[in-house]
Structure formats: C-alpha cells, structure tokens
N, C-alpha and C positions, 0 to 999 in steps of 0.2 A: 394238615394230615400228609403222612408219608406214603404216598400211593405205590412206590416201588416195594416197600416193606409189607404193605396190606396184600398187595398181589402175591408176594412171596408167601406170606402167611396162609392165604387162602389156597395156593397151589399145594402146600404143605399139608393141609387138612385133606384135600382130595387124594393125594398120593398115598397118605396114611390108610385112608379106608380103602383104597385100592390094594394096598398090601395086605391088610387084615382080610379082605374078600377072598384072596387066594385065586386059584385057578378057575373058581366058580364065577367070579366077576361080580360086578355090581353096575345097576343102570344109572343114567344120569339123574333121573327122578329120585331115585334113592339117595344118590350123593347130595342133591339139593335138600332132601328132607333131613339128612343126618348133619349137614354142615350149617344149615340155616341160610345158605346162599340162594340167591335166585337161580331158576333154571337157566336164564341167559347167560349169567356169570359161570355156572358150571359148564355149560356148553363151550364157552370161550377157553375156560381152563383145560377141559378134556381135549379140545382141538389143538391146543399148543402142545399138550403132552404127547398127543399122537404124532403130531409133526416132529417132535424131538425124538421119537422112537421110544418113549417111556411107557406108553400104553397102546393097546391094540384092541379091536373089536373081538368078542368072545361069542358071537351069535346073537339069537333073539330070545327074548324071554315071552312065554305064552301070554297072550293079552287076556286081561279081565274086563275088557271093554275098550275099544279103541284100538289102534295099531299096536303090534307087538313092540316092546321095549329093547332097544339095543343095549347089549351088555358089554362092559369093558372090563379088561384086566391089566395088571401091571405086567411089563416085561422085565423080569427080575435081572437078567444079565445084560440089561442095556447099559448099565453104569454100575459103579462100585464105590465103596467107600472103605477107609481104613480105620481100625480100632487099635488103640495103643495103651497098653497097661504098664505104667511106670511104677515099679514096686521097689521096696528098699534094697533088694538084691537080686532083682530079675526083671526082664523086659519081655513082654508078651505082645505080638502083633499079628492082627488078624484081618484079611481081605475079605469083606462081605459084600454080597449083592444087594439089590434093593429090597429083597424080601428079608434081609438080615442073615441070610444062610452063609456059613463060612465057606470061602473058596480056597484059601490058603492060610496057614498059620506057622508063625515062626516064634522061637524063644531064644533068649540069650542072657547070659549073666549080665547084671548091671549093679554098679555102686552108686546109689542114689546120693551118697555122701561126696562124691566126686565133684570137682569144680563144674559149673553150669555148662561150660563149653564142651566138655566131654560127654556129659548126659545129652545134650542137644545133638551132638555129632552122632552118637549111638541111636538116638531115636530117629534121626533124619536118614541114617543109612538103612534102618529096618523098614521105614516107609517106601524109600526108594526101591528096595529089593522087592518088597511085596507088590508094589505097582507094575513091576516088570513081569509079574505072573500073568498079567492081562494087558500087555502093551498096547493093544488096539482098541481098549475101552477106557473111556475117561474115568477118572478118579474124582468124585464130587467133593471130598472133604476128609477131614482127619478128626476123629473123636479121641480125646486123651482122658484117661482115668488115672488119678494119682491119689496118694493119701492126702487127707485134709489135715487142717481146715484151709479153705481158699474161698475166693470170691468167683463164683461161677459166671456172673455177669461180664466181669472184666477179664477173667481168666488169669487172675494173680493169686499165687500162693501166699499163704500166711505162715505161721510158725508151725511147719510140719513136725509132728512129734519126733524128737531125735535128730531133726535136721534143721536147726533154726537159721542156717545160712540162706535158706530158700525164702525167707520172709520178705514179701514184697516183690518177688520175682515175677515179671510179666511173661509166664510160660506160654500163653496163648500167642501173643504177638511174636515171641521169639521163634516158636515152631513154624508159625505162618511165613515168617521171613525165610527160614531154613528150607522149607518144603514148598512154597508157592501155592499152598492149598488153604482154603478156609478151614478154621480150627475151632473147636469147642472143647474146653476144659471143665472136667467135673470130678467129684470125688469119687474114688473106686466104689464106695458103698452104694453111692446114688446110681452109678452106672450099672452095678449088679442088680439093684432093685428094679431098674427100669428093664433090663433084660427078662427078669422074671415076670414083670408085668406084660411085656410084649409077647412072651411065650405062652401067655394064657392064664396065669395065676389070678384068680378074680379077687375082687374086693379090696379092702384096706389091709395093708400088712407092713411089718417092719423087717427089713433084712439085717441080721446082726453079724458083724464080722469080728471075730476074735482071733488075733494072730499077734505080730508084734506090736500091734496097736489094737484099740477097741473103738468101734464106731458103728453107726447104723444108717440104713437108707430107708426112707419112708414113702410109701405110696398111700396117697389119700384120693379118693374120688377118681382113680384111674390114672393120676398123674403123680410125678415125682414132688414131693414137698420139700422145699429147700429153706423155707423160712424167709423173713424179711431181709436177713442178711446173708442168704444162701448157706447158713451154717447149721441147719437143723440136722439132728443125728450125731452132733459131736459131744460126747460124754464129757470131756474134759478128763482131768486126772482122777481116777477111781482107785480105791483100795480094795484088792480082790484077795 
C-alpha cells in the first residue's frame, strides 16, 4: 500500500468537502460521515490543514445532544493554482484560489502548430506572469486543458486533430520541468465538463464542444468519465 498516496487522497477528499461547504463550513463529524474515514483520521487531516493555514474554525454548531460541534471552513486565498488552456490559436491562463474563483486572467495568441519548444515557452511565460500576481502565496500546481485525444494518466498527447506532430509528446512532464510545478493534463472538453459540475450543475450530462474540432466531456455519477483509455468523448471523424 502506498501510504503517502493514500494520505494525499484522503486530504483531497476533505479539502473538496470544505470547498463545497463554503463560508458556512462543515463539522469533523460530517466530514467523517461523507468521506467514510474514521473520526480519528479526519481529526488528523483537519489538524494538518489548520496548521498549514488551509482551514480555520468557523464557530460552533448547536448541539443535538452532547457538546456543540466545531465547524471548519476553507481559507480560499491561502494558496492558488494556475489553469492553462492551450487552444489551436490562443492561450488562456487563469489564477484561481482554493475555492476555484478566478483571481487573474490573461489571454494571448498561440500557434499550436508551432514547434513544441515555442509552445512550451509561451505556456511557461504565462504561468510565471500569473504567479507574480500573488507573489507571497504559494502556487500548488498547474492544470492544463488541451484538444484531444490524449492520455490523461501519463499526460501524453496523441494525434491531436490537425496537429499530428504532437503525437506521443509528454506535455505533462515537459511543462513540469519548465515551471517546477506539479502538472495535470486533460482534454479541454473534460475540463469544461468538470467546471460545470463543480459550479453546481446536477446529475449526469455531456458537454459538447463544436468548434474547429468536435468532442465531448462526460460527467457520470458526479465525476468526469474518461473511459478505460481516458479517451471517452472522442467522436473521431464525423461527416456533418
């Protein structure tokens, strides 16, 4: 068993529930009930989050028997993350807080058909410039949305429609080396579907993108559905 990975996973579960609870907050007992973790495990995780400045007490909840429950809430501006959309002819970068709220946004032209080194340089410059908007707050990582198909697990691009030279390119590792940040790469349609789900769109749905390419992002059971080879939503070549 990979204990560090398990601890990271459990902390992510708790952080996501704190994010969803907003300013109202959530008690440790509720966190245990919703995550399936033991109260002792939740106490250790929340103590660590409080020590790191990611969570704070938000008062007491009236008792229904026994002592009142301590409520915790997320500190949204404790840390930040960068989102990057590399499209066929443009680049959009956004700095977001832990609640997913945009803090700063930049856009710039991009030639996705240019040599990889040029695209990587443009992307790294955008990340550096955005990170400077909050110089005293750490940036946790970088999420990159690009046209598919790709391998989400390994962060490797496949034959992007119209740009076959990207086939097999390890975009995740290349950007991690350039920026010094942990990087996650996903299809732009999946990223859009995830954003809709996190913003409160309920149930199962498909996000359909129709532009220079055609693709979809699927949300099933409250999570992005990528399929066994992370290619779900790729229509292939269709006659329209």
